[in-house]
C-alpha positions as CSV (number, residue, x, y, z in Angstrom):
1,X,114.3,80.8,70.0
2,X,113.8,77.1,69.6
3,X,110.2,76.6,70.6
4,X,108.1,73.5,70.3
5,X,104.5,74.8,71.0
6,X,102.9,71.4,70.3
7,X,103.1,70.5,74.0
8,X,102.1,74.0,75.3
9,X,98.9,74.3,77.3
10,X,97.6,77.5,78.8
11,X,97.6,77.7,82.6
12,X,95.2,80.7,82.6
13,X,92.2,78.7,83.7
14,X,94.1,77.0,86.4
15,X,95.5,80.2,87.7
16,X,92.1,81.8,87.8
17,X,90.7,78.9,89.8
18,X,93.7,78.9,92.2
19,X,93.2,82.6,92.8
20,X,89.5,82.1,93.6
21,X,90.2,79.2,96.0
22,X,93.0,81.2,97.6
23,X,90.7,84.1,98.3
24,X,88.3,81.7,99.8
25,X,91.0,80.2,102.1
26,X,91.9,83.7,103.3
27,X,88.3,84.3,104.2
28,X,88.0,81.0,106.0
29,X,91.2,81.7,108.0
30,X,89.8,85.2,109.1
31,X,86.4,83.6,110.1
32,X,88.0,80.7,111.8
33,X,90.3,83.0,114.0
34,X,87.3,85.3,114.8
35,X,85.1,82.4,115.7
36,X,87.7,80.9,118.0
37,X,88.0,84.2,119.8
38,X,84.3,84.6,120.2
39,X,83.9,81.1,121.6
40,X,86.8,81.6,124.0
41,X,85.7,85.0,125.2
42,X,82.1,83.8,125.7
43,X,83.4,80.9,127.9
44,X,82.0,78.2,125.7
45,X,85.0,76.0,125.6
46,X,83.2,72.7,125.4
47,X,80.6,71.5,122.8
48,X,80.3,74.9,121.1
49,X,84.0,75.2,120.5
50,X,84.3,71.8,119.1
51,X,81.2,72.3,116.9
52,X,82.5,75.4,115.3
53,X,86.0,73.9,114.9
54,X,84.5,70.9,113.3
55,X,82.5,72.9,110.8
56,X,85.3,75.2,109.8
57,X,87.7,72.3,109.8
58,X,85.4,70.3,107.4
59,X,85.0,73.3,105.1
60,X,88.8,73.9,105.0
61,X,89.5,70.3,104.3
62,X,87.0,70.1,101.5
63,X,88.3,73.2,99.8
64,X,92.0,72.2,100.4
65,X,91.6,69.0,98.2
66,X,90.9,70.8,94.9
67,X,93.4,73.4,95.8
68,X,96.2,70.8,96.2
69,X,95.1,69.0,93.0
70,X,95.1,72.3,90.9
71,X,98.5,73.4,92.4
72,X,100.1,70.2,91.3
73,X,98.5,70.4,87.9
74,X,99.6,74.0,87.6
75,X,103.2,73.2,88.4
76,X,103.2,70.3,86.0
77,X,101.8,72.3,83.1
78,X,103.9,75.5,83.8
79,X,107.1,73.4,83.9
80,X,106.0,71.6,80.6
81,X,105.4,75.0,79.0
82,X,108.9,76.3,79.8
83,X,110.1,73.1,78.2
84,X,108.1,74.0,75.1
85,X,109.7,77.5,75.2
86,X,113.1,75.8,74.8
87,X,114.4,75.9,78.4
88,X,117.1,73.3,79.4
89,X,118.4,72.0,82.7
90,X,115.2,72.6,84.6
91,X,113.2,70.1,86.7
92,X,111.0,67.7,84.5
93,X,107.2,68.3,84.8
94,X,107.0,65.0,86.7
95,X,109.6,66.0,89.2
96,X,107.9,69.4,89.7
97,X,105.0,67.4,91.1
98,X,106.9,64.6,92.9
99,X,109.1,67.0,94.9
100,X,106.1,68.1,96.9
101,X,105.8,64.6,98.4
102,X,109.4,63.8,99.3
103,X,110.0,64.6,103.0
104,X,112.8,67.1,103.8
105,X,113.3,67.7,100.0
106,X,109.9,69.3,99.9
107,X,111.1,72.1,102.2
108,X,113.0,73.7,99.3
109,X,112.7,71.8,96.0
110,X,109.2,73.2,95.1
111,X,110.6,76.6,95.7
112,X,113.4,75.8,93.3
113,X,110.9,74.6,90.7
114,X,108.8,77.8,91.1
115,X,112.0,79.9,90.6
116,X,112.9,78.0,87.4
117,X,109.4,78.4,86.1
118,X,109.5,82.2,86.9
119,X,112.9,82.7,85.4
120,X,112.3,80.7,82.2
121,X,108.8,82.2,81.6
122,X,110.1,85.8,81.4
123,X,109.2,86.9,77.9
124,X,112.2,89.3,77.9
125,X,114.6,86.3,78.0
126,X,115.3,84.8,74.6
127,X,116.0,81.1,75.0
128,X,118.3,80.8,72.0
129,X,120.5,78.3,73.8
130,X,117.9,77.2,76.4
131,X,120.1,78.2,79.3
132,X,119.7,82.0,79.3
133,X,117.1,81.7,82.0
134,X,119.9,81.1,84.5
135,X,121.1,84.7,84.1
136,X,117.7,85.9,85.4
137,X,117.8,86.9,89.1
138,X,115.6,84.8,91.5
139,X,112.2,86.2,92.3
140,X,111.7,88.0,95.6
141,X,107.9,87.3,95.4
142,X,108.6,83.6,95.4
143,X,111.1,83.8,98.2
144,X,108.7,85.7,100.4
145,X,105.8,83.3,99.5
146,X,107.8,80.3,100.4
147,X,109.5,81.6,103.6
148,X,106.2,83.0,104.9
149,X,104.5,79.7,104.1
150,X,107.0,77.7,106.0
151,X,107.0,79.9,109.0
152,X,103.1,79.9,109.2
153,X,103.0,76.2,108.9
154,X,105.7,75.3,111.4
155,X,104.4,78.1,113.8
156,X,100.9,76.8,113.9
157,X,102.0,73.2,114.4
158,X,104.2,74.2,117.4
159,X,101.5,76.3,119.0
160,X,98.9,73.6,118.5
161,X,101.2,71.0,120.0
162,X,102.1,73.1,123.0
163,X,98.5,74.3,123.5
164,X,97.0,70.8,123.5
165,X,99.5,69.6,126.1
166,X,98.8,72.6,128.4
167,X,95.0,72.7,128.0
168,X,94.7,68.9,128.6
169,X,96.1,69.5,132.1
170,X,93.0,71.4,133.2
171,X,89.7,69.9,134.4
172,X,87.0,72.0,132.6
173,X,84.4,70.6,135.2
174,X,86.1,72.4,138.0
175,X,85.1,76.1,137.8
176,X,88.5,77.4,138.7
177,X,90.3,75.2,136.3
178,X,87.6,75.9,133.6
179,X,88.4,79.6,133.9
180,X,92.1,79.0,133.7
181,X,91.6,76.8,130.5
182,X,89.5,79.6,129.0
183,X,92.3,82.2,129.6
184,X,94.8,79.6,128.3
185,X,92.7,79.2,125.1
186,X,92.5,82.9,124.7
187,X,96.3,83.2,125.0
188,X,96.8,80.4,122.4
189,X,94.5,82.3,120.1
190,X,96.5,85.4,120.5
191,X,99.7,83.7,119.8
192,X,98.2,82.0,116.6
193,X,97.1,85.3,115.1
194,X,100.6,86.3,113.8
195,X,101.0,83.0,112.1
196,X,97.4,83.4,110.6
197,X,98.4,86.8,109.2
198,X,101.8,85.4,107.8
199,X,99.8,82.7,106.1
200,X,97.5,85.2,104.5
201,X,100.4,87.2,103.3
202,X,102.0,84.0,102.0
203,X,98.8,83.2,100.0
204,X,98.8,86.8,98.6
205,X,102.3,86.4,97.3
206,X,101.4,83.0,95.9
207,X,98.7,84.6,93.9
208,X,101.0,87.3,92.7
209,X,103.5,84.6,91.5
210,X,101.1,82.4,89.6
211,X,99.3,85.5,88.0
212,X,102.6,86.8,86.8
213,X,103.8,83.5,85.4
214,X,100.5,82.9,83.6
215,X,100.6,86.3,82.1
216,X,104.3,85.8,81.0
217,X,103.7,82.4,79.5
218,X,100.7,83.7,77.5
219,X,102.8,86.6,76.1
220,X,105.4,84.0,75.0
221,X,102.9,83.0,72.3
222,X,102.4,86.6,70.9
């Protein structure tokens, strides 16, 4: 196997941090959903609702920043590592990051990069020619992670858009309409739950993927 380990850098620490942050995001998702239900059922759909939403939203935003940065660095390093293992005809480390920011292309290109990393990192594959990774089947774990992630994102976007249009039609000062608005908010929360669950499963599969790749790339050195 033609390996150039001078450019190899372990992704172990990055993987550990991503797993920690991912667990935190799962916890925040659960707390956020439970809090919204509590506020809606208690009838406090005014200042209390916005205060809780603002706090949880701020926490999610603050945590999402390091997650995004670490994910991009992880993809860059993982791709660079498979180059050092001798893999050919794979996306460059730079493009592994750039694809995330190109509209439309980012709907499938990062998935393609993840599959290349997975297949070329498998220690059972001997990259004597550099193209042997192409014979490895695509990862079901990565497919599930990606599909569930897209479904959860688009689902939440659609529900939020429709909900904001519907709830804006109610006058919360009027007792009757305030009650209708509360039931509408409760309905929206119920509809959102499946997408929250889907998102959590997507994160779980993501953690499985990065852990496996990290382990494989480490074993390439042994």
